[in-house]
MILO-350383 format. One record per residue (C-alpha): x, y, z; residue in three letters; residue number from 1. Coordinates in steps of 0.1 Angstrom, whole numbers. Each point is the difference from the previous one (the first is absolute). Example, Ala and Ser with C-alpha at 12.3 -4.5 7.8 and 13.67 -1.06 7.14 Angstrom:
BEGIN
      X      Y      Z    r    k
    123    -45     78  ALA    1
     14     34     -7  SER    2
This chain:
BEGIN
      X      Y      Z    r    k
   -686   1623     14  MET    1
     -3    -18     33  ALA    2
    -17    -32     10  ALA    3
    -21      0     31  THR    4
      8    -30     22  PHE    5
    -20    -16     28  ALA    6
      3    -32     20  TRP    7
    -33    -19     -1  LYS    8
    -12    -29     21  GLU    9
    -25    -27    -10  LYS   10
    -22    -15     27  ASN   11
    -27    -27     -1  GLY   12
    -10    -24    -28  ALA   13
     -4     24    -29  GLY   14
     22     25    -18  LEU   15
    -15     35     -3  SER   16
     25     23    -17  LEU   17
     17     22      9  PRO   18
     -1    -14     35  GLY   19
      5     17     34  GLN   20
     28     25      1  THR   21
     24     -7     29  ILE   22
     31     16     15  THR   23
      7    -27     26  THR   24
     -3    -38      0  ILE   25
    -14    -14     32  GLY   26
      7    -37     -1  TRP   27
    -26    -14     24  LYS   28
    -24    -28      8  ASN   29
    -29     13    -21  THR   30
     -6      9    -37  ASP   31
     -4     38     -2  ASN   32
     20     31     -6  TYR   33
    -16     21     28  ASP   34
     25     14     24  GLU   35
    -22     27     15  THR   36
    -31    -17     13  THR   37
      3    -17     35  PRO   38
     -4    -37     -4  GLY   39
     13      0    -36  GLN   40
     36     12      6  ARG   41
     29    -24      0  TYR   42
      5      8     37  ILE   43
    -35    -14      6  ASP   44
      7    -31    -21  ASN   45
     36    -11      8  PRO   46
     17    -28    -17  VAL   47
     10    -22     29  THR   48
     33    -19      3  ALA   49
      1    -31    -21  GLY   50
    -27     12    -25  ASN   51
     -2     17    -34  ASN   52
    -15     34     -7  SER   53
    -27      2    -26  TYR   54
     16      6    -34  THR   55
      2     36    -10  LYS   56
     -8      4    -37  ILE   57
     15     33    -11  ILE   58
      9     14    -34  TYR   59
     11     32    -16  GLY   60
    -25     22    -20  HIS   61
     13     25    -25  PHE   62
    -21     28    -16  SER   63
      6     35    -11  GLY   64
     23     10    -29  SER   65
     27    -25    -11  PHE   66
     11    -18    -31  ASN   67
     13    -33     16  GLU   68
      5    -16     33  ILE   69
     28    -27      1  SER   70
     29    -17     18  ALA   71
    -19     -7     32  GLY   72
     17    -13     31  LEU   73
    -15     -8     35  PHE   74
     20     -6     32  ALA   75
      1      2     38  HIS   76
     25     29      2  THR   77
      0     10     37  ALA   78
     -9    -13     35  GLY   79
      9    -32     18  THR   80
    -22    -31      6  LEU   81
     10    -24     27  THR   82
    -18    -34      2  ASN   83
    -23     12    -27  ILE   84
      2    -11    -36  VAL   85
    -13     24    -27  LEU   86
    -13    -18    -30  LYS   87
     -6     18    -33  GLY   88
     -4     -3    -37  PRO   89
     23    -20    -23  VAL   90
     20     19    -26  THR   91
    -20      4    -32  MET   92
     16    -18    -30  SER   93
    -32    -10    -17  ALA   94
    -36     14      1  SER   95
    -12    -32     18  GLY   96
     23      8     30  ASP   97
    -25     26     12  ALA   98
    -20     -8     32  PHE   99
    -36     -9     -6  ALA  100
    -30     20     12  ASN  101
     -6    -19     32  THR  102
    -18      7     33  THR  103
     26     10     26  PRO  104
      6    -28     26  SER  105
     24    -12     26  THR  106
     10    -30    -22  THR  107
     38      1     -6  ALA  108
      7     21    -31  LEU  109
     11    -22    -29  SER  110
     18      3    -23  PRO  111
     20     28     16  SER  112
     34     15      5  SER  113
     14      6     35  THR  114
      4     38      5  MET  115
     10     -1     37  THR  116
     35     16     -4  GLY  117
      5     35    -11  VAL  118
      8      1    -37  THR  119
     13     29    -21  ALA  120
    -27      9    -26  ILE  121
     23    -11    -29  GLY  122
     -3    -36     14  GLY  123
    -37      1      3  GLY  124
    -25    -23    -17  VAL  125
     -9     10    -36  THR  126
    -35     16     -3  VAL  127
    -20      0    -32  TRP  128
    -29     22    -11  PHE  129
    -35     -2    -16  SER  130
    -25     26    -12  GLY  131
    -30    -20     12  THR  132
      4    -18     33  THR  133
     28    -10     24  PRO  134
    -11    -36      3  ASP  135
     12    -31    -19  SER  136
    -28     -1    -25  THR  137
     14     28    -22  THR  138
     32      0    -20  THR  139
     28     18     18  LYS  140
     32     15    -16  ALA  141
     31     17     12  SER  142
    -14     34    -11  SER  143
    -34     16     -7  SER  144
    -12     30    -19  THR  145
    -36     -4     11  ALA  146
    -17     26     22  ASN  147
     -7    -11     27  PRO  148
     27    -26      6  THR  149
      2    -24     28  TYR  150
     29    -21     14  THR  151
     -6    -37      5  ASN  152
    -12     -9     35  PHE  153
     28      5     25  LEU  154
    -16    -23     26  THR  155
     18     -2     33  THR  156
     -4    -20     33  GLN  157
     16      1     34  MET  158
      7    -35     13  GLN  159
      5      5     37  VAL  160
     24    -23     18  GLY  161
     -9    -16     34  ALA  162
     26     22     17  SER  163
     -8     33    -17  ALA  164
     -3     30     22  ILE  165
    -34     17      1  ALA  166
     -4     35    -13  GLY  167
      7     21    -30  ASP  168
     27    -11    -25  HIS  169
      3     30    -24  PRO  170
     15     -7    -34  ILE  171
      2     17    -33  THR  172
    -11    -16    -33  LEU  173
     11     18    -31  THR  174
    -12      0    -36  LEU  175
     24     14    -25  GLN  176
     -9      6    -37  TYR  177
      9     21    -30  ASN  178
    -24     25    -14  GLU  179
      1     18    -33  SER  180
């Protein structure tokens, strides 16, 4: 048995599951996932010094053949950020800790954890799972046997300092989980 995993991104006001499949997060000054169409890419919508990116509402989607998904951890595991603060989800300790289904915006992400520094995955924030939706309206748990299964929203935001250097700042975000 093997679960099929995909990163998904939610854009706009609604939540249409299973969302847009993504391989790269382009934090930018617009709410979309499109990194191929001129005018829509992050390079065409830069986050200028002293401002916040739009929140990126991402989550994990599991399908295929598995019995249980559990023990989720999420962290910034590689890449350096200078004069940029990466905000992310708080660690899950109760179902109500999950981010709500909101429209992405440049408003400072709150509540949030600071994920600017590189963290070994074992020190990442705890991720919980649900068989229905990734948002806060459904009960989450530390494991799920439902198929499909979703992580809670792993919303992130780049808060760009006034002295940040323009250009790409590649980092790696990692989701670790157990599968049986």
